[in-house]
BADOKOL-745991 format. One record per residue (C-alpha): chain; z, x, y. Coordinates in pm, 1 decimal. Each point is the difference from the previous one (the first is absolute). Layout:
N
   c         pz         px         py
   A          Z          X          Y
...
END
This chain:
756
   c         pz         px         py
   A     1135.6     8863.1     -612.9
   A      -75.3     -338.3      227.1
   A      258.5      -70.1      270.4
   A      184.7     -315.4        2.3
   A     -157.4     -191.1      283.7
   A      171.9     -253.2      185.6
   A     -136.0     -383.4       51.3
   A     -237.0       12.2      257.9
   A       91.3     -227.1      346.5
   A     -364.6      -26.9       65.1
   A      -34.4     -301.1     -223.4
   A      310.6     -165.0      151.2
   A     -109.6       72.1      342.4
   A     -319.5     -197.5      -59.9
   A      165.2     -297.7     -151.7
   A      276.7       -2.1      286.7
   A     -253.7        7.1      263.0
   A     -229.8     -246.4     -163.0
   A      282.7     -273.7      -58.1
   A      132.5       71.9      361.1
   A     -363.4      -49.9      164.5
   A       28.3     -309.9     -187.1
   A      316.8     -108.6       68.5
   A       31.6       49.5      401.6
   A     -260.9     -293.4       61.3
   A      117.8     -209.8     -294.8
   A      322.0       19.5      212.0
   A     -115.4      -52.4      329.1
   A     -235.7     -299.5     -175.5
   A      310.1     -142.6     -119.8
   A      220.8       -5.1      295.2
   A     -309.3     -181.0      201.4
   A       -5.8     -255.4     -296.0
   A      380.8      -49.2       -7.5
   A       19.7      -50.1      401.7
   A     -323.0     -301.3      -41.8
   A      149.9      -87.0     -320.7
   A      341.6     -119.3      178.5
   A     -161.9     -197.7      238.8
   A     -216.9     -201.3     -291.0
   A      333.0       -9.5     -173.2
   A      140.9     -142.9      275.2
   A     -256.4     -287.3       35.4
   A      -31.9      -75.3     -362.8
   A      371.2      -51.1      -61.0
   A      -14.8     -228.1      267.3
   A     -289.0     -215.6     -148.6
   A      196.1       32.2     -332.4
   A      317.6     -144.5      163.7
   A     -206.5     -235.8      182.4
   A     -229.4     -119.1     -314.7
   A      253.5     -201.0     -146.7
   A       77.0     -227.9      300.7
   A     -361.8      -75.2       37.7
   A      -56.2      -86.4     -345.9
   A      303.5     -210.9        8.9
   A     -142.3     -190.3      288.1
   A     -329.0       25.1     -207.0
   A      197.9     -201.0     -276.7
   A      189.4     -222.3      241.1
   A     -385.4     -109.4       96.1
   A     -100.8      -52.7     -373.0
   A      297.7     -198.0      -38.5
   A     -124.3     -245.1      285.1
   A     -358.8      -16.8      -90.9
   A      133.5     -121.4     -378.9
   A      185.4     -296.6      179.0
   A     -348.3      -60.9      155.3
   A     -142.5      -34.5     -347.1
   A      306.5     -194.1      -64.8
   A      -93.3     -232.4      289.6
   A     -331.8      -14.9     -127.2
   A      113.8     -152.3     -364.4
   A      222.4     -263.5      174.6
   A     -280.9      -99.7      182.6
   A     -190.9      -51.3     -307.3
   A      275.0     -213.5     -148.2
   A     -119.0     -344.2       -1.9
   A      358.7     -149.7      -73.3
   A      145.4      159.3      326.6
   A     -289.5      -40.3      224.2
   A       23.7     -385.7      -76.2
   A      365.8      -59.8      -55.8
   A      162.8     -263.6      221.4
   A      371.2      -75.0      -28.1
   A       39.2     -264.6      208.7
   A     -239.6     -187.7     -236.0
   A       79.5       95.1     -305.1
   A      393.5      195.9       -8.5
   A       24.6       79.9     -378.1
   A     -287.5      249.3       59.1
   A      278.7      218.5      178.2
   A      106.1       96.1     -351.3
   A     -361.5      141.2      -89.4
   A      -37.8      160.2      354.0
   A      298.9      216.1      -97.5
   A     -172.0       84.6     -325.0
   A     -313.0      101.3      138.0
   A      133.6      233.8      244.9
   A      216.6      151.0     -275.7
   A     -377.1      142.5      -94.9
   A      -48.2      211.7      336.1
   A      350.7       93.3       27.1
   A        9.7      328.0     -242.8
   A      -27.2      229.9      262.8
   A      330.0      208.3       81.2
   A     -104.8      114.9      344.0
   A       67.7     -380.2      108.0
   A      317.6     -176.5      -28.4
   A     -139.4     -392.0       67.7
   A     -358.0     -148.7       58.0
   A       -8.1     -295.6      181.0
   A     -260.0     -226.5       54.8
   A      -45.3     -277.6      284.3
   A     -203.7     -283.0      -45.1
   A     -196.9     -151.7      324.2
   A      -34.0     -336.2     -203.9
   A      331.1      -98.6      -52.6
   A      213.1      273.0      210.4
   A      239.8      127.3     -269.3
   A       99.5      358.7     -104.7
   A      -65.1       99.9     -311.8
   A      148.8      279.3     -239.3
   A      150.2       82.5     -316.7
   A      339.0      -28.5      124.7
   A      -31.6     -259.9      287.3
   A     -171.9     -322.7       90.4
   A       91.3     -122.3      333.3
   A     -151.0      -89.4      354.1
   A     -125.9      176.6      272.8
   A      282.7      -83.1      198.2
   A      279.6       94.4     -260.1
   A     -200.9      317.7      -76.8
   A      -14.2      113.2      345.8
   A      418.5      -72.1       20.6
   A      126.0       72.2     -339.5
   A     -239.9      246.5     -106.3
   A      -90.8      182.0      296.8
   A      336.5      -61.5      142.1
   A     -129.9     -169.4      324.8
   A     -195.2      284.7      124.8
   A     -113.1        1.0      333.6
   A     -222.4      268.1      -28.1
   A     -274.5     -156.7     -270.7
   A     -135.2     -338.4       48.2
   A     -231.6     -115.7     -363.4
   A     -144.3     -293.0      216.3
   A      -97.6      268.7      265.4
   A     -165.8      246.8     -240.4
   A     -165.3     -326.4     -157.5
   A     -188.3      -61.4      295.8
   A     -103.9      357.5      125.6
   A     -321.5      182.2     -130.0
   A      125.0      259.1     -176.5
   A     -113.9      -10.1     -351.3
   A      350.9      226.2      -84.6
   A      301.2      169.6      132.2
   A      341.3      117.3      -82.5
   A      362.0      -82.1      125.0
   A      313.8      183.6       -9.4
   A      321.4     -159.9      -87.2
   A      366.9      191.0       25.6
   A      226.2      -62.0     -309.2
   A      210.0     -224.6      246.5
   A     -289.6     -263.2       60.2
   A     -108.4      -44.2     -339.4
   A      153.5     -207.0     -293.8
   A     -155.2      136.6     -324.1
   A      159.1       93.6     -337.5
   A      -55.5      358.2      115.5
   A      174.6       42.4      297.1
   A     -148.8      264.0      198.8
   A     -234.5       34.7      251.5
   A     -366.0     -105.1      -62.8
   A     -355.3       20.5      102.0
   A     -207.5     -310.3      -12.0
   A     -380.5       34.6      -54.1
   A     -177.7     -338.1       31.7
   A     -322.2      -61.6     -103.8
   A     -269.1     -325.0       91.0
   A     -181.9     -131.8     -309.5
   A     -280.8      -82.1      -43.5
   A      -30.3      386.4       73.3
   A     -401.0       -1.1      103.2
   A       45.6     -344.2      134.6
   A      -15.5     -127.8      362.4
   A      226.3     -259.9      -20.1
   A      326.4       63.7     -193.2
   A      174.8     -260.6     -194.0
   A      340.4      223.9      -54.4
   A      190.6      306.5       74.6
   A      127.6      241.5     -320.9
   A      332.6      202.6       96.3
   A       94.8      300.1     -163.1
   A      382.6      124.2       79.8
   A        7.3      363.2      -83.2
   A      381.6      162.6       18.9
   A       82.2      340.8      117.5
   A       69.6       92.4     -325.9
   A     -371.8      -24.1     -108.0
   A      -65.4      178.4      333.1
   A      219.2      289.4      -95.3
   A     -105.6       17.2     -370.4
   A     -407.8       30.5      113.9
   A      136.9      282.4      272.6
   A      222.7      193.2     -194.9
   A     -222.3      315.0      -82.8
   A       10.9       46.9      380.5
   A      361.2        4.5       66.0
   A      110.8      285.7     -184.8
   A      117.7      314.4      128.9
   A      243.2     -130.8      265.6
   A     -328.7     -161.3      176.6
   A       49.4     -379.2      118.0
   A     -304.9     -284.5       54.4
   A       43.1     -213.2      272.1
   A     -223.5     -351.3       38.0
   A      -59.1     -107.7      344.5
   A     -192.5     -254.7      154.2
   A     -188.5      123.4      259.6
   A      -15.4     -311.1      264.5
   A      431.3       17.5       24.5
   A       14.6      367.1     -113.4
   A      294.5     -137.1     -226.4
   A       84.4      163.5     -291.8
   A       19.5     -263.8     -283.1
   A       40.4      216.6     -291.5
   A      174.7      350.9      -65.3
   A      -49.5      193.6     -339.1
   A      174.4      308.1     -122.8
   A      213.0      100.6     -236.9
   A      347.6       -0.2      208.2
   A       19.6     -240.3      269.0
   A       65.7      155.1      324.1
   A       29.3     -264.6      276.9
   A       28.8      292.6      284.3
   A     -353.5       93.5      -58.4
   A     -114.7     -347.9      -19.5
   A      146.3      -85.2      366.7
   A     -115.9      358.0      131.6
   A     -352.9      -52.9     -118.8
   A      -35.9     -341.2       89.4
   A      109.0       93.4      369.6
   A     -264.8      267.7      -28.1
   A     -281.1     -305.6      -83.6
   A      136.5     -164.7      296.0
   A      -32.3      283.3      240.8
   A     -343.6      156.0      -97.4
   A     -278.1     -174.0      134.7
   A     -192.4       15.4     -319.0
   A      116.2       82.3     -355.0
   A     -294.3      285.2      -41.5
   A      207.4      215.6      287.0
   A      286.3       57.7     -278.2
   A      -99.5      255.6     -211.0
   A      311.3      128.1      -33.8
   A      355.1     -131.0       35.9
   A      375.3      159.3       -3.4
   A      257.1     -213.1     -122.3
   A      359.2      151.8      -27.0
   A      -96.8      356.0       79.0
   A     -277.5      -50.6     -281.0
   A     -368.7       20.2       54.6
   A     -252.1     -221.1     -170.2
   A     -370.8      -18.9      -58.7
   A     -164.3     -341.9       78.4
   A     -298.5     -124.5     -220.0
   A     -131.0     -379.6       77.4
   A     -219.9     -196.6     -169.7
   A     -115.4     -338.8       96.2
   A     -143.8     -224.1     -336.5
   A     -319.0     -171.3       37.7
   A      119.2     -326.5     -153.4
   A      371.3      -27.4      166.1
   A       65.5       -7.9      343.5
   A      288.7      262.6       -5.5
   A       52.4      386.7       79.9
   A      160.1      224.0     -261.6
   A      138.0      306.3      115.8
   A      191.0      265.3     -227.6
   A      278.7      249.1      147.1
   A      -39.4      325.5     -215.8
   A      266.3      283.7      101.1
   A     -147.9      315.3       96.2
   A      195.6      211.9     -196.3
   A     -128.0     -174.7     -323.7
   A     -340.9      155.7      113.4
   A      100.0      342.1      115.7
   A      233.1       30.0     -299.3
   A     -334.9      -50.4     -252.1
   A     -197.4      258.6      223.2
   A      283.4      241.0       -7.5
   A       47.0      -25.4     -364.3
   A     -400.2       45.3      -51.5
   A      -15.0      293.7      225.4
   A      273.1      144.4     -178.8
   A     -125.0      -44.7     -336.7
   A     -355.6      170.9      161.0
   A      167.1      332.3      114.8
   A      224.2       21.7     -355.8
   A     -293.2      -68.9     -196.7
   A     -201.9      299.5      193.7
   A      303.8      245.5       -4.4
   A        2.4      -58.1     -400.5
   A     -363.1       -3.3      -29.6
   A      -24.4      325.9      184.7
   A      301.9      131.8     -201.2
   A     -170.5      -61.9     -312.0
   A     -296.9      116.9       94.6
   A       95.0      330.4       94.9
   A      195.2       42.9     -377.7
   A     -335.9     -160.3     -141.2
   A     -181.3      260.3      220.4
   A      227.7      289.1     -135.0
   A      -62.7      -97.9     -375.7
   A     -383.1      -15.8       14.9
   A      -10.6      339.7      190.3
   A      183.4      187.1     -320.5
   A     -151.0     -232.9     -211.6
   A     -336.5      131.1      157.0
   A       41.1      349.2       21.1
   A       84.0       20.5     -370.3
   A     -407.0       42.2      -89.8
   A      -16.6      256.9      246.1
   A      288.9      209.9     -129.3
   A     -178.8      -50.0     -341.8
   A     -296.6      103.7      114.5
   A      110.3      331.8      131.3
   A      173.9       70.7     -280.8
   A     -298.8      -57.1     -211.9
   A     -148.6      219.9      230.7
   A      233.9      282.9      -26.3
   A      -24.9      -27.8     -382.9
   A     -356.2       72.8       31.4
   A      -67.0      339.1      -89.6
   A     -288.6        7.6      228.5
   A      236.0      -58.2      311.7
   A      301.2      126.9     -110.0
   A     -180.0      364.0        5.5
   A      -38.4      -52.8      362.1
   A      351.6      113.1      166.4
   A      -84.4     -152.8      347.6
   A      -32.0     -336.5     -186.4
   A      341.2      -12.2     -106.4
   A      184.4      198.5      266.1
   A     -159.5     -114.8      346.7
   A     -164.0     -300.3      -42.1
   A      176.2     -360.1       15.5
   A      -64.9     -280.7     -253.4
   A     -299.4     -180.9      235.8
   A     -116.2      358.0       58.6
   A        3.3       60.2     -374.6
   A     -173.1     -340.8      -97.6
   A     -256.6       72.7      300.5
   A     -103.6      343.4     -140.8
   A       19.3     -162.0     -371.5
   A     -265.0     -254.9      113.7
   A     -218.9      232.4      161.6
   A      -39.4      198.0     -324.1
   A      -64.4     -290.9     -226.3
   A     -260.8      -91.2      240.8
   A     -167.2      306.3      -48.6
   A       43.3      -16.3     -389.9
   A     -170.1     -392.2       93.8
   A     -286.5      178.2      153.5
   A      -52.6      281.0     -292.9
   A       19.6     -355.0     -258.7
   A     -299.7     -167.9      162.6
   A     -170.5      268.4        2.0
   A       65.6       61.1     -377.4
   A     -102.2     -357.9      -13.8
   A     -356.6       30.8       87.7
   A      -31.4      137.7     -344.4
   A       85.6     -331.8     -163.9
   A     -231.6     -236.9      153.6
   A       40.2     -254.6     -277.7
   A      406.3      -36.1       12.9
   A      -18.0      -22.8      349.2
   A     -242.6     -241.4       28.9
   A      197.3     -231.1     -236.1
   A      332.3       50.2      174.0
   A     -163.0      -97.3      338.7
   A     -199.2     -315.9     -165.8
   A      324.7      -91.7     -119.1
   A      154.5      -13.5      336.5
   A     -242.7     -203.6      152.1
   A       79.4     -274.8     -295.3
   A      333.9       21.7       47.1
   A       -8.4      -30.5      364.3
   A      184.3      329.6       71.0
   A     -310.8      143.4      185.9
   A      101.9     -113.3      333.3
   A      306.8      192.8      -20.9
   A     -176.8      308.8      -68.1
   A     -101.1      154.7      300.0
   A     -368.2      150.7       39.3
   A      -90.1     -143.3     -348.6
   A     -347.8      -41.5       76.4
   A      -10.5      358.2       77.4
   A      180.5      109.1     -327.4
   A     -257.9     -241.9     -187.1
   A     -315.4      154.7      161.9
   A      116.0      350.8     -105.0
   A       51.8     -135.4     -353.3
   A     -360.0     -160.7       20.5
   A       87.0     -362.9       77.4
   A     -217.4     -104.8      312.8
   A       53.1     -386.4       82.0
   A     -280.1      -96.4      234.2
   A      -88.6     -318.6      -66.2
   A       84.5     -344.1      191.9
   A      146.0     -184.5     -292.2
   A      215.4       83.6     -345.1
   A      107.2     -179.2     -275.9
   A      162.1       67.2     -339.7
   A     -103.7      -71.7     -336.4
   A      193.7       18.5     -284.4
   A      -84.2       44.8     -355.0
   A      234.5      -82.5     -335.4
   A      -84.9       39.5     -357.5
   A      189.5      135.4     -269.4
   A     -346.2      179.5     -108.7
   A      -70.2      212.4      313.5
   A      369.2       77.4       56.4
   A      -40.4      289.8     -241.5
   A     -330.8      140.2      140.9
   A      -30.5      320.2      175.0
   A      -68.3       24.9      373.8
   A     -386.1      155.8      -90.1
   A     -128.0     -340.0     -160.8
   A      161.8     -280.8      257.0
   A     -159.6      214.5      256.8
   A     -330.9      -13.1     -189.2
   A       23.4     -351.4      -15.1
   A       85.2      -18.6      392.8
   A     -280.2      213.2       56.1
   A     -251.1     -221.0     -183.1
   A       56.0     -319.6      271.4
   A       79.7      289.4      289.3
   A     -228.0      -56.7      277.5
   A       91.9      255.6      274.0
   A     -230.0     -109.3      278.8
   A      202.0     -344.9      -22.2
   A      308.3       43.2      -95.2
   A      286.4      280.3      -37.6
   A      195.9       -8.7     -349.8
   A      317.4      176.8     -108.4
   A      145.1       -3.0     -353.4
   A      405.1      -22.2      -55.9
   A      197.9        7.5     -308.9
   A      289.0     -208.4       79.1
   A      284.2       94.3     -279.8
   A      265.5     -227.6      146.4
   A     -230.6     -306.5      -86.3
   A     -232.7      146.1     -284.8
   A     -287.0      -80.8      147.4
   A     -288.3      165.2      215.6
   A      -25.5      -88.1      346.7
   A     -366.4      111.5      201.6
   A       -8.0      -10.2      400.2
   A     -293.1     -202.8      118.5
   A     -142.7       81.5      338.7
   A     -293.3     -150.6      202.3
   A     -147.2      -33.8      333.7
   A       54.4     -393.5      -25.5
   A      188.0     -253.7     -206.1
   A     -270.7     -102.9     -247.3
   A      208.9     -146.5     -295.9
   A     -286.2     -140.8     -164.8
   A     -143.4      381.0      -36.2
   A      384.3       72.4     -123.9
   A       -5.1     -254.8     -260.3
   A     -346.8      165.3     -137.2
   A      165.8      311.3       -7.0
   A      316.5     -121.3     -189.3
   A     -244.9     -238.3     -249.9
   A     -201.6      316.3      -52.9
   A      328.8      237.4      -98.5
   A      155.1     -246.1     -207.2
   A     -348.4      -26.3     -202.7
   A       -3.8      384.9      -18.3
   A      350.8       31.8     -132.4
   A       -1.4     -251.7     -215.4
   A     -307.5      101.1     -159.6
   A      139.5      340.4      -68.3
   A      349.0      -48.9      -59.0
   A      112.6     -341.2      -82.2
   A      -17.1     -334.2       84.0
   A      332.6      -64.0      186.6
   A      -55.8      131.4      363.5
   A      138.7     -203.2      315.3
   A      -59.7       92.0      331.3
   A      144.0     -119.7      349.2
   A     -148.0       59.1      307.4
   A      213.1      -51.6      338.1
   A     -104.5      -82.4      375.9
   A     -155.8      239.4      237.9
   A      188.4      133.5      276.2
   A     -126.6      194.5      308.4
   A      271.3      326.9      -67.6
   A       53.6      163.6     -312.9
   A      365.5      -18.6       98.3
   A      -41.4     -354.5     -132.5
   A     -121.0      108.5     -332.1
   A      344.7      -72.0     -125.7
   A      -31.4     -390.3       64.9
   A     -336.1      -21.1     -163.7
   A      121.2      200.9     -306.6
   A      283.9     -277.9       -7.9
   A     -264.6     -260.4       -3.1
   A     -198.2      142.7     -273.5
   A      330.1       15.7     -216.5
   A       43.3     -374.1       67.1
   A     -343.2      -52.6     -111.2
   A       51.7      191.6     -352.2
   A      352.0     -195.0       -2.8
   A     -188.8     -350.2       88.1
   A     -266.2       99.3     -297.9
   A      289.6       69.1     -273.8
   A      154.1     -365.0       69.7
   A     -359.3     -142.4      -50.0
   A     -169.9       -6.8     -330.5
   A     -345.8       16.2      137.9
   A      -31.5      107.2      349.4
   A     -303.9      103.4      181.0
   A      198.4       59.9      292.7
   A       -0.8      400.0      118.0
   A       18.4      -29.5      424.6
   A      340.3      -85.7      181.3
   A     -191.1     -273.4      210.8
   A     -124.6     -221.8     -302.4
   A      359.4       -3.0      -81.3
   A      104.0     -100.3      395.8
   A     -308.1     -266.0      -63.7
   A       94.5     -152.8     -318.6
   A      384.6      -52.0      143.6
   A     -125.9     -185.4      287.8
   A     -255.2     -208.7      -96.5
   A       75.6     -394.6      -33.1
   A      311.1       -6.0      210.7
   A      -13.2     -379.7      151.2
   A      203.6      -15.8      331.8
   A      321.0     -300.5      -26.8
   A     -192.5     -210.0      324.3
   A      128.1     -318.1     -149.8
   A      377.5      142.4       -3.4
   A      -27.2      109.7      355.3
   A      -95.6     -362.8      100.6
   A      255.2     -146.4     -189.1
   A      219.5      232.9      130.7
   A      -94.3      -87.2      387.6
   A       58.7     -353.0      -79.0
   A      329.6       33.5     -120.3
   A       85.7      197.4      323.6
   A     -145.5     -209.7      210.0
   A      213.8     -303.1     -138.7
   A      321.9      196.3      -71.4
   A      -28.7      -60.8     -399.9
   A      250.1      241.9      -86.7
   A      -83.0      -72.4     -377.8
   A     -332.7       55.8        9.0
   A       34.1      288.6      195.4
   A      161.1      146.8     -247.9
   A     -176.0      -99.2     -276.8
   A     -327.7      124.6      169.4
   A      147.4      379.2       25.6
   A       96.3        7.7     -336.8
   A     -327.6      -94.6      -99.2
   A     -175.1      269.2      204.6
   A      247.3      245.2     -177.3
   A     -121.6     -128.3     -347.8
   A     -367.0       15.2      129.8
   A       57.4      401.4       99.2
   A      116.0       63.7     -366.7
   A     -174.6     -237.6     -178.3
   A     -352.0      167.9      156.3
   A      118.7      360.1      -66.0
   A      -71.7       91.8      367.7
   A       11.6      329.9      141.2
   A      320.4      102.5      184.6
   A     -242.2      -20.5      349.4
   A     -121.1     -343.4      -77.0
   A      348.3     -122.5      -26.1
   A      137.3      149.2      322.2
   A     -314.9     -204.4      150.7
   A       94.9     -319.1     -146.0
   A      387.5       41.0       98.4
   A     -134.9       86.7      377.1
   A     -207.2     -319.9       10.0
   A      318.2     -174.7     -130.2
   A      186.0      117.1      308.3
   A     -284.5      -88.1      227.7
   A      -58.4     -349.2     -114.5
   A      366.2      -89.0       19.1
   A       22.7      156.1      345.7
   A     -299.0     -152.5      123.1
   A      121.6     -379.3      -77.9
   A      343.3       63.7      116.6
   A     -102.6      130.6      345.7
   A     -221.3     -347.6       33.3
   A      304.3     -213.2     -110.2
   A      281.2      162.1      119.8
   A     -110.2      322.3      248.6
   A      184.6      231.2     -202.8
   A      -20.4      129.5     -362.1
   A      343.6      175.7     -179.2
   A     -242.9      221.5     -182.3
   A      -81.7      189.8      367.9
   A      345.5      142.2        9.3
   A      -49.3      224.3     -288.4
   A     -243.2      251.2      -68.7
   A     -161.9     -128.7     -290.9
   A     -346.5      151.8       59.0
   A      140.1      337.7       27.5
   A      147.2      -74.3     -311.1
   A     -305.6     -124.6     -189.4
   A     -218.1      294.7      127.9
   A      293.0      246.2      -30.5
   A        7.5      280.2     -286.0
   A      338.2     -145.3     -139.1
   A     -191.9     -314.2     -142.1
   A     -184.1      168.1     -300.9
   A       81.7     -272.5     -302.2
   A      -66.8     -393.9      -71.4
   A      396.8      -12.7      -28.7
   A       48.0      127.4      380.2
   A     -293.0     -234.3       96.0
   A      138.0     -293.9     -155.3
   A      350.3       64.9      185.7
   A     -159.9       -2.9      295.4
   A     -127.5     -324.7      -59.0
   A      293.8     -142.8     -115.7
   A      156.8      108.9      341.7
   A     -271.6     -117.3      199.7
   A       52.1     -347.5     -202.0
   A      393.8      -16.5       89.5
   A      -61.1       95.4      331.1
   A     -249.4     -293.3       32.9
   A      209.9     -231.0     -142.6
   A      339.8      109.5      143.4
   A     -157.7      -72.0      338.0
   A     -136.1     -337.0      -82.4
   A      314.8     -107.5     -110.9
   A      191.5      103.1      268.1
   A     -201.4     -147.6      258.6
   A       24.8     -290.6     -193.3
   A      274.5     -182.1      201.2
   A     -122.5        9.4      328.0
   A     -331.6      -90.5     -115.1
   A       92.8     -300.1     -179.9
   A      182.4     -125.8      289.5
   A     -314.8       51.1      231.3
   A     -203.8     -147.2     -272.0
   A      197.5     -323.0      -63.9
   A       28.0      -91.5      338.1
   A     -385.5       31.7       16.8
   A      -44.0     -208.6     -307.5
   A      254.5     -310.3      136.8
   A     -190.3        5.2      322.0
   A     -368.1      -24.6     -158.4
   A      118.7     -274.2     -220.0
   A      207.3     -165.8      289.3
   A     -322.1       15.3      232.8
   A     -299.8      -80.5     -270.1
   A      183.9     -240.0     -251.0
   A     -122.5     -325.7      187.8
   A     -383.8      163.5      -49.3
   A     -129.0     -177.8     -309.8
   A     -230.3      303.2      -41.1
   A      371.8      218.7      -91.9
   A       13.7      181.4     -290.5
   A      172.9      287.5     -181.0
   A     -310.2      186.9       44.2
   A      -48.8      -39.7      379.0
   A      349.2      112.4       39.6
   A      -66.2      315.4     -210.7
   A     -287.9       53.8      161.3
   A      141.4        5.3      348.5
   A      283.8      265.5     -127.9
   A     -263.6      208.3     -169.2
   A      213.6      -76.7     -352.1
   A      -87.3     -100.7     -335.4
   A      114.7     -369.0      -94.5
   A      171.3      136.6     -320.0
   A      207.0      234.8      192.8
   A       17.3     -242.7      289.5
   A      191.0     -299.5     -239.8
   A      223.6      269.2     -158.4
   A      130.1      130.1      338.0
   A       61.1     -357.1      132.2
   A      195.0     -125.0     -297.0
   A      184.0      305.9      -29.9
   A      112.1      -34.5      406.3
   A       39.9     -374.8      -23.9
   A       62.6     -108.2     -344.6
   A     -281.8     -252.1       38.3
   A     -370.2       51.3      -15.3
   A     -245.2      -31.4      299.8
   A     -122.8     -355.7     -138.0
   A      348.4     -116.0       18.8
   A       57.5      101.7      327.0
   A     -309.6     -174.1      146.0
   A       80.0     -308.3     -176.0
   A      347.2      -20.8      154.5
   A     -118.6      101.2      344.2
   A     -297.9     -286.7      -41.8
   A      306.8     -248.2     -139.3
   A      235.5       69.8      260.2
   A     -311.1      -60.6      285.9
   A     -118.0     -257.2     -141.3
   A      381.6     -232.8      -31.1
   A       43.6      125.7      374.6
   A     -352.5     -202.5       92.0
   A       93.8     -278.2     -230.6
   A      313.5      -65.2      181.2
   A      -91.6       64.0      379.6
   A     -398.1      -94.2       24.8
   A     -174.0     -311.5      -81.8
   A     -254.6      232.2     -155.0
   A     -180.4     -141.5     -359.0
   A       43.2      138.2     -304.7
   A     -328.8      174.8       14.6
   A       28.2      126.6      307.3
   A      328.8      161.0      -82.3
   A     -162.7      135.9     -324.1
   A     -246.4      158.5      197.5
   A      226.9      149.2      239.0
   A      194.1      178.8     -226.3
   A     -270.8      132.4     -211.4
   A     -142.0     -235.9     -254.1
   A     -374.9     -102.5      -40.7
   A      114.8     -237.5     -241.2
   A      250.4     -308.3       79.7
   A       85.4      -52.0     -375.7
   A       60.2      385.3      -52.6
   A      264.9      -41.5      322.6
   A      166.7     -321.6     -132.4
   A        2.3      161.5     -363.1
   A      189.8      309.6      156.9
   A      203.1     -219.1      255.1
   A      126.5     -218.6     -309.9
   A       91.5      330.5     -226.0
   A      159.1      146.0      300.9
   A      217.0     -335.5      110.0
   A        9.3     -202.1     -273.3
   A     -168.8     -270.6      206.2
   A     -344.3      -35.7      152.2
   A      -59.4       48.0      381.9
   A      -11.3     -389.3       87.9
   A      341.4      -60.0     -186.7
   A      137.2      324.8      150.4
   A      -87.5     -122.7      369.6
   A      104.1     -362.4     -109.6
   A      347.3      116.7     -109.2
   A      100.1      282.0      297.9
   A     -198.4      -80.8      290.3
END
């Protein structure tokens, strides 16, 4: 009777030693990573807390830039540029109406316009002379002189007015943003003043004043705090920080300050378009609390992972030990081993398994010797292993093949598959006779195999060179022989040649594909797999015209045509039934074309920020639906990029257009085409763009400038009408007089008599 054996400890010791060997370096690595993680975490948390402050300042700069756009629109308003309250007092009503068009920005309380001609100050709510403006609106401020700013060379500037020095409906401190007009001119004729209240600044900076942090706006020249923003007003903090600013030689020396026993980190930022310094004070405990919280989460997570891993390891050890126990039971139940007393009494499970494997190995050797007498079955099994691709996983299979009479000594091998209802039932001897009739041992090596899975006959052909023509002749002769003797429905498929017999499974799959191809087509003469490849790849045109259209659309920032062209490329790939590799190449050329044009125009491309090339030629892109999704993503990225860049680009472009028109409108050769050529833009897009941003066409704007110049020359000079027409850009005097009458309802001569 076999004694009951306790479970072996060898298996458990092996598993535990393996786990410990892995855990020790992992724990060491975890502590090293944790140490560096905390240092990196400090920088990241500090950056994340600082980012809202930087973004708030960027938003403030964007608001100031928007005011520059508004200034340009006010400058282009012909009524506001020519109004004179002294001559036509009732125009004051129209002034308020015109200014209401631009006073829609909640960032600004009031817009004042000072015209040098009549020295009146206009706004939507006020109309007063300059002295009244200084004494009433500005409260007689001694720190600001509008006439002094008028005589200065600076084009724009900022002035701070405390709450007690301003008499506006909104009783709070204000920043005044002054902008001389024209913006690009050298002889200004007026000043635009935007009144920005403290509440607007606080609203823009709101994301950076959360979590007990404070934001100060400092005048760098006087080091005075002009604004202080925080969730709770702390006068002591303002006073202490003001004294520190006065005492410090430079503000850059202040990196950390202590106020009321609380330490604060200091971050400063100086906008490009504002003469002020923005400083953020952030409590140090806010930074440390976030770091401690993340550190604790990391440590707790590590402990939980270790505990759960231990539980899972214990469960898996028990589960994985079950097959060993079952094998032990099977071995003990086998009479061959149970008869041996030492197998049940002295050997543990692993030793028993080792002994059993040795016994099975000895039996396997005996089985191989026995199989020598059954070469046919062994040959069929070995060839089946090669055709299924399992031969690579069998050790010393070539030596086994030699013992079975299969010697693969040729340089190249291919598979020939035959299928027919008439030959599937033929004996192997008759099939071998048909193969021997075409066999040429000096050139070819030929092995015949019956594939019971596919119900077909497979022939392995080996030769010294890739002689596809000779292989085709063999296939044709074999088809003729079998059709003449056994029927007329024999189909043959031949795969490509490969250098290794271990790749014969690929050639076999190709031959089966040829059979499937011929089964679909009613009358097909295709036998070789290469014939299918040639047929599928011929007569494919490349969409060069579409790529040329895409280049032009990107160059002109034409978002609509970009989307349309990419959609046409996708349609082309589907309609032409391209292979997946050709479609990937077109997708790659799309990325390359867009990137090249954007780098020329902006020196930047959003497509470089994403791994499009890796995705296109990666293994995940396997269907046309995947490629269509990538092309749609490319289209979205480029259109979003061009739309986001439109605001800053449009302001610069509008300024360039206005400057070119002002410099060249007196030239009779001036035309829309010359303007478009100078800016490298198409004329339809240029006309549409100017109309969209100014509410009138380029032709109307040029005529306005010419008429204003002509009126000025009529009133201030003694030039003749013909000379004035030439100076303002007209070849024909009659054309000038007709345009002048359309604009002023009088001829140039009548205008001079009436107003000179």
